[in-house]
C-alpha positions in Angstrom: 74.9 8.3 -33.0 76.9 5.8 -31.0 80.5 7.1 -31.4 82.3 9.3 -29.0 83.6 8.6 -25.4 81.6 6.3 -23.1 80.3 7.5 -19.8 83.1 5.9 -17.8 85.7 7.4 -20.1 84.7 11.0 -19.3 86.3 13.1 -16.5 84.8 12.6 -13.1 83.3 16.0 -12.9 81.5 15.6 -16.3 80.3 12.1 -15.3 79.0 13.2 -12.0 77.2 16.1 -13.7 75.5 13.8 -16.2 74.4 11.5 -13.3 73.1 14.5 -11.4 71.1 15.8 -14.4 69.5 12.5 -15.1 68.8 11.9 -11.4 66.9 15.2 -11.2 64.8 14.4 -14.2 64.3 10.7 -13.3 60.6 11.0 -12.0 59.4 12.4 -15.3 61.3 10.1 -17.7 59.1 7.5 -19.4 59.5 4.6 -19.9 61.5 4.0 -16.8 63.6 0.8 -16.5 62.5 -1.4 -13.6 66.0 -1.0 -11.9 65.4 2.8 -11.6 61.8 2.8 -10.4 62.8 2.5 -6.7 65.6 5.1 -7.2 63.1 7.6 -8.7 61.3 7.6 -5.3 64.4 8.9 -3.5 65.0 12.5 -2.6 66.9 14.4 -5.4 70.3 14.5 -3.5 70.1 10.8 -2.8 69.2 9.7 -6.3 72.7 10.4 -7.7 74.5 9.3 -4.6 72.7 6.0 -4.0 71.4 5.3 -7.5 74.4 6.5 -9.6 75.6 3.0 -10.6 72.1 2.0 -11.7 71.7 5.3 -13.7 75.1 4.8 -15.3 74.1 1.2 -16.4 70.8 2.4 -17.8 72.5 5.2 -19.8 74.2 2.5 -21.8 70.8 2.0 -23.5 70.5 4.6 -26.3 66.7 4.7 -26.0 66.8 5.5 -22.3 69.6 8.1 -22.9 67.5 9.9 -25.6 64.4 10.0 -23.3 66.6 11.3 -20.5 68.1 13.9 -22.8 64.6 15.2 -23.7 63.6 15.7 -20.1 67.1 17.2 -19.1 66.8 19.7 -22.0 63.7 21.1 -20.3 65.6 21.9 -17.1 67.4 25.3 -16.5 71.0 25.6 -18.0 73.8 26.7 -15.8 75.5 29.6 -17.6 79.2 29.7 -18.3 79.6 26.2 -16.9 81.6 24.0 -19.4 80.9 20.9 -17.3 77.1 21.4 -17.6 77.4 22.1 -21.3 79.5 18.9 -21.9 77.1 16.8 -19.9 74.0 18.0 -21.8 75.9 17.6 -25.1 76.9 14.0 -24.2 73.2 13.2 -23.4 71.6 15.0 -26.3 74.4 14.3 -28.8 73.6 17.1 -31.3 75.8 17.8 -34.3 79.3 18.6 -33.2 78.7 17.2 -29.7 82.0 15.2 -29.8 84.1 18.4 -30.3 82.2 20.1 -27.5 82.9 17.2 -25.1 86.5 17.0 -26.3 87.1 20.7 -25.8 85.6 20.5 -22.3 87.8 17.5 -21.4 90.8 19.4 -22.7 90.0 22.5 -20.7 89.4 20.4 -17.5 92.8 18.7 -18.0 94.5 22.1 -18.4 92.8 23.4 -15.3 93.9 20.3 -13.4 97.5 20.9 -14.5 97.5 24.5 -13.4 99.2 25.4 -10.0 96.0 26.7 -8.3 93.8 23.8 -9.4 94.2 21.8 -6.2 93.4 24.7 -4.1 90.3 25.5 -6.2 89.3 21.8 -6.0 89.7 21.7 -2.2 87.7 24.9 -1.9 85.0 23.5 -4.2 84.9 20.2 -2.2 84.9 22.1 1.1 81.8 24.1 -0.2 80.1 20.8 -1.2 80.9 19.4 2.2 79.5 22.4 3.9 76.4 22.3 1.7 76.0 18.6 2.6 76.4 19.3 6.3 73.8 22.0 6.1 71.5 19.7 4.3 72.2 17.0 6.9 71.5 19.4 9.7 68.2 20.5 8.2 67.2 16.9 7.7 68.1 16.0 11.3 66.0 19.0 12.5 63.1 17.8 10.2 63.5 14.2 11.4 63.6 15.4 15.0 60.4 17.4 14.5 58.7 14.5 12.9 59.9 12.2 15.7 58.5 14.6 18.3 55.2 14.7 16.4 55.2 10.9 16.2 55.9 10.7 20.0 53.1 13.1 20.7 50.8 11.2 18.5 51.9 7.9 20.1 51.3 9.4 23.5 47.8 10.5 22.5 47.0 7.1 21.0 48.2 5.4 24.2 46.0 7.7 26.3 43.0 7.0 24.1 43.8 3.3 24.2 43.8 3.4 28.0 40.5 5.3 28.0 39.0 2.9 25.5 40.1 -0.1 27.6 38.6 1.5 30.7 35.4 2.2 28.8 35.5 -1.4 27.6 35.9 -2.7 31.1 32.9 -0.6 32.3 30.9 -1.8 29.3 31.8 -5.5 30.1 30.7 -5.0 33.7 27.5 -3.4 32.6 26.9 -6.2 30.1 27.5 -8.8 32.8 25.1 -7.0 35.2 22.5 -6.8 32.4 22.8 -10.4 31.6 22.4 -11.3 35.3 19.3 -9.1 35.5 18.0 -10.7 32.3 18.5 -14.2 33.7 16.7 -13.2 36.9 13.8 -11.7 34.9 13.6 -14.8 32.8 13.5 -17.0 35.8 10.8 -14.8 37.4 8.8 -14.8 34.2 9.0 -18.6 33.9 7.9 -19.0 37.5 5.0 -16.6 36.9 4.0 -18.5 33.7 4.1 -21.8 35.5 1.9 -20.4 38.3 -0.5 -18.8 35.7 -0.8 -22.1 33.8 -1.6 -24.0 37.1 -4.2 -21.3 38.0 -5.6 -21.5 34.4 -5.9 -25.3 34.6 -7.7 -25.0 38.0 -10.1 -22.3 36.6 -10.7 -24.4 33.5 -11.7 -27.4 35.6 -14.1 -25.1 37.6 -15.5 -23.6 34.4 -16.1 -27.0 32.9 -17.9 -28.1 36.0 -20.0 -24.9 36.1 -20.8 -25.2 32.4 -21.9 -28.8 32.8 -24.1 -27.8 35.8 -25.5 -24.8 33.9 -26.3 -27.0 30.8 -28.0 -29.6 33.0 -30.0 -26.8 34.7 -30.9 -25.2 31.3 -32.0 -28.5 29.9 -34.4 -29.1 32.8 -35.7 -25.5 32.6 -36.1 -25.7 28.9 -38.0 -29.0 29.1 -40.4 -27.5 31.6 -40.7 -24.3 29.7 -41.3 -26.1 26.4 -44.0 -28.3 27.9 -45.8 -25.3 29.5 -45.5 -23.2 26.3 -46.9 -26.1 24.2 -49.9 -26.5 26.4 -50.5 -22.7 26.4 -50.3 -22.4 22.6 -52.5 -25.4 22.1 -55.1 -23.9 24.4 -54.8 -20.5 22.7 -55.1 -22.0 19.2 -58.2 -24.0 20.4 -59.8 -20.8 21.7 -59.0 -18.8 18.5 -60.4 -21.6 16.2 -63.5 -21.9 18.4 -64.1 -18.2 18.3 -63.6 -18.0 14.5 -66.0 -20.9 14.0 -68.6 -19.4 16.2 -68.3 -16.1 14.5 -68.8 -17.7 11.1 -71.8 -19.8 12.3 -73.5 -16.9 13.8 -72.5 -14.4 11.0 -71.4 -11.9 13.6 -70.4 -8.6 11.9 -67.2 -6.7 12.8 -67.6 -3.9 15.3 -67.6 -0.6 13.6 -67.5 2.9 15.1 -67.2 3.7 18.8 -69.7 3.6 21.7 -70.0 7.4 21.6 -70.6 7.6 17.8 -74.4 7.7 18.1 -74.3 10.4 20.8 -71.9 12.5 18.7 -74.1 12.1 15.6 -77.2 13.1 17.7 -75.4 16.2 19.0 -74.4 17.2 15.5 -78.1 16.9 14.4 -77.4 13.8 12.2 -78.4 10.2 12.3 -75.7 7.7 12.8 -75.3 5.9 9.4 -73.2 3.0 8.3 -70.1 4.2 6.5 -68.3 2.3 3.8 -65.1 4.4 4.2 -64.5 4.3 0.4 -60.8 4.9 -0.4 -60.2 8.3 -1.9 -57.0 7.6 -3.9 -54.2 5.1 -4.8 -52.5 5.4 -1.4 -55.8 5.1 0.6 -56.7 2.1 -1.6 -53.5 0.3 -0.8 -54.0 1.0 2.9 -57.5 -0.5 2.8 -56.3 -3.6 1.0 -53.6 -4.2 3.7 -56.4 -4.7 6.3 -56.8 -8.3 7.4 -58.7 -10.7 5.1 -59.5 -7.9 2.6 -61.4 -8.8 -0.7 -60.7 -7.0 -4.0 -63.3 -7.3 -6.8 -62.4 -5.7 -10.2 -64.7 -4.8 -13.1 -62.2 -6.1 -15.7 -63.0 -4.4 -18.9 -64.1 -1.2 -17.1 -60.5 -0.9 -15.8 -58.6 -2.0 -18.9 -60.5 0.3 -21.2 -59.7 3.2 -18.8 -55.9 2.3 -18.9 -55.3 0.7 -22.4 -58.2 1.7 -24.5 -56.4 1.3 -27.8 -55.0 -2.2 -27.1 -56.7 -5.4 -28.1 -59.0 -7.2 -25.5 -56.4 -10.0 -25.2 -53.6 -7.5 -24.5 -55.8 -5.6 -22.0 -56.6 -8.8 -20.0 -52.9 -9.9 -19.9 -51.6 -6.5 -18.9 -54.2 -6.0 -16.1 -53.5 -9.5 -14.6 -49.7 -9.0 -14.8 -50.0 -5.5 -13.2 -51.9 -6.9 -10.2 -49.2 -9.3 -9.1 -47.0 -6.8 -7.1 -50.1 -5.2 -5.5 -51.4 -8.5 -4.3 -48.0 -9.6 -3.1 -47.7 -6.5 -1.0 -51.2 -6.4 0.5 -52.3 -10.1 0.6 -55.8 -9.1 -0.6 -57.9 -11.9 -2.1 -58.4 -10.6 -5.6 -60.9 -11.6 -8.4 -61.1 -10.0 -11.8 -64.5 -10.4 -13.6 -64.5 -10.0 -17.4 -67.9 -9.6 -19.3 -68.5 -12.5 -21.6 -72.3 -12.4 -21.8 -72.3 -12.3 -25.6 -69.2 -14.4 -26.3 -68.3 -18.0 -26.1 -64.5 -17.4 -26.1 -63.1 -17.7 -22.6 -59.3 -17.9 -22.9 -57.2 -19.1 -20.0 -54.8 -16.6 -18.6 -51.6 -17.3 -16.5 -52.5 -15.7 -13.1 -50.2 -14.8 -10.3 -50.7 -16.1 -6.8 -53.7 -14.6 -5.0 -55.4 -13.5 -8.3 -58.5 -15.2 -9.9 -59.9 -14.5 -13.3 -63.6 -15.3 -14.1 -65.8 -14.7 -17.1 -69.5 -14.0 -16.8 -71.8 -16.8 -18.1 -73.6 -16.5 -21.4 -76.4 -13.9 -21.2 -75.1 -12.6 -17.8 -73.2 -9.4 -17.6 -70.1 -8.9 -15.4 -72.0 -6.4 -13.1 -74.4 -9.1 -12.0 -71.5 -11.5 -11.2 -69.8 -8.8 -9.1 -73.1 -8.2 -7.2 -73.4 -11.9 -6.4 -69.8 -12.0 -5.2 -70.4 -9.1 -2.9 -73.6 -10.6 -1.5 -71.8 -13.8 -0.8 -69.3 -12.2 1.5 -70.0 -12.1 5.3 -71.1 -8.9 6.8 -68.1 -7.0 8.3 -65.5 -8.3 5.8 -63.5 -5.5 4.0 -64.7 -5.8 0.3 -63.5 -3.2 -2.3 -65.1 -3.0 -5.7 -63.1 -1.2 -8.5 -65.4 0.2 -11.2 -66.5 3.5 -12.8 -70.0 2.1 -13.4 -72.1 4.3 -11.0 -75.1 1.9 -11.0 -72.9 -1.0 -10.0 -71.1 1.1 -7.4 -74.4 2.2 -5.8 -75.8 -1.3 -5.6 -72.6 -2.8 -4.0 -72.3 0.0 -1.5 -75.8 -0.8 -0.2 -74.5 -4.3 0.5 -71.6 -2.9 2.6 -68.8 -2.9 0.0 -66.4 0.0 -0.5 -66.0 1.3 -4.0 -63.1 3.1 -5.8 -62.8 4.4 -9.3 -60.8 2.6 -12.0 -58.3 5.5 -12.2 -57.2 4.9 -8.6 -56.3 1.2 -9.3 -54.6 2.0 -12.6 -52.5 4.7 -10.8 -51.6 2.3 -8.0 -50.5 -0.6 -10.2 -48.6 1.8 -12.6 -46.6 3.5 -9.8 
C-alpha cells in the first residue's frame, strides 16, 4: 500500500520516532542497503542522530520499509504513547493505518494548540537534554577510563621496548664477541693445520726413505735366505732319497716294538712274537689305512656277497668299487680289488676311482692265490691289510706279515 502521508509530511515527533525505531532495529534488518551498513555499526543513540537522513532516504523503498517494520514489530511497544503507535502503523501499514496516523496527527496538533503545550514541550526537551548530558558524562568517564588503560598499556609497552632494546644491544655485543672469538679460533686452527701438514710432509719423506731402505735390506736378506734354504732343501731331499733307495735295496724292514719288549715278554713268561695288529672294527680299520704307504687288498666277491648277496655280480662289482672312492680319498691307501674269474672268460672293464685298481684272476687261478702273490710281493714292514672272511686265506697272509680284517668291517666302513 503506497497511499497515505510521506515521511517528511508527518509531524516531527512522529518522524523522529520512526527514525528511532528503525535505527534500533538496523543491525538485524536484512537485506541492508549499502548506505546504511556503516550506520548500523554506530551506537544506538548515534544511529538516529547521525544516520537519520540516510534512514529516511532508505524508507522511501517499500521493500526496505517492510523489512524494517518486521523487525520493529518484534521490539517492545510503549503503552499509551500515540506517537509510538502512529510510527509503528506508518511502518507496518496494517488495515486502517491511515486513520490511525491521521488521528495521531490531529491529537498532536490539538496538543500543540493547547496553552500548556509549550511548557510540556520545554520540559520534555529539558528531560531529553538532561538524559543526553548524563549519557555524554558517562561516555566521557568511559572514554577517560579507556584512555587511562591505553596510557598504562602504552607505558608498559614502552618499558618492554626499552628492555628489549637493551637485551638486543647485549645480544649484539655477545654476537660480536663470539664472532671475534670464532675468527681467532679459525685463524689458530688454520695455523695448526698448516703446521700439521708441514710436519706430515716431513714425516712422509722420512717414511719413504725408511721404507726404501727397509725394502733394500729385505731384498738382500731374502736373497741370502732363499739361497741358503734352497741349498739346505736340496741336501735334505738328496739324503731322504738316498736313504729310501738304500732301504729298498737292502729290504730293511720297519722297526716294530720297543727295546724293552723282549724283556717284558720274558718277565710275563711269554716269548716275544711278531704281531700283525689286525684292526678290530671299522674305526680301527680306517686308522690303520691312514698310516703312511698303507696297502689294501680286497677279496672282491667275498665282500660283495656279504653286503649285496641278492644283487647280480655286475651290480655287486660296481657298488663295491663306487663305495671305496670316499675311503681311499680320505686315507690315501693303495687299494686293489681282486675278483675270482678262474672259471670265466668274461672280464668286464669297470670305471675305477683314483687310487683303486680292479684285477681278475687268470683262468684256472682263484682269487685267493692272486692275493697271496700280491702280499708276498710287498716289502717286509709295509702296512698291508687283507679284507676277507676266508679263514684259510687270512691265516696264510698273516704268516707273510699282513693284517686281516673281516668283510663286515669294510662294509660297515664304506656304508657309514
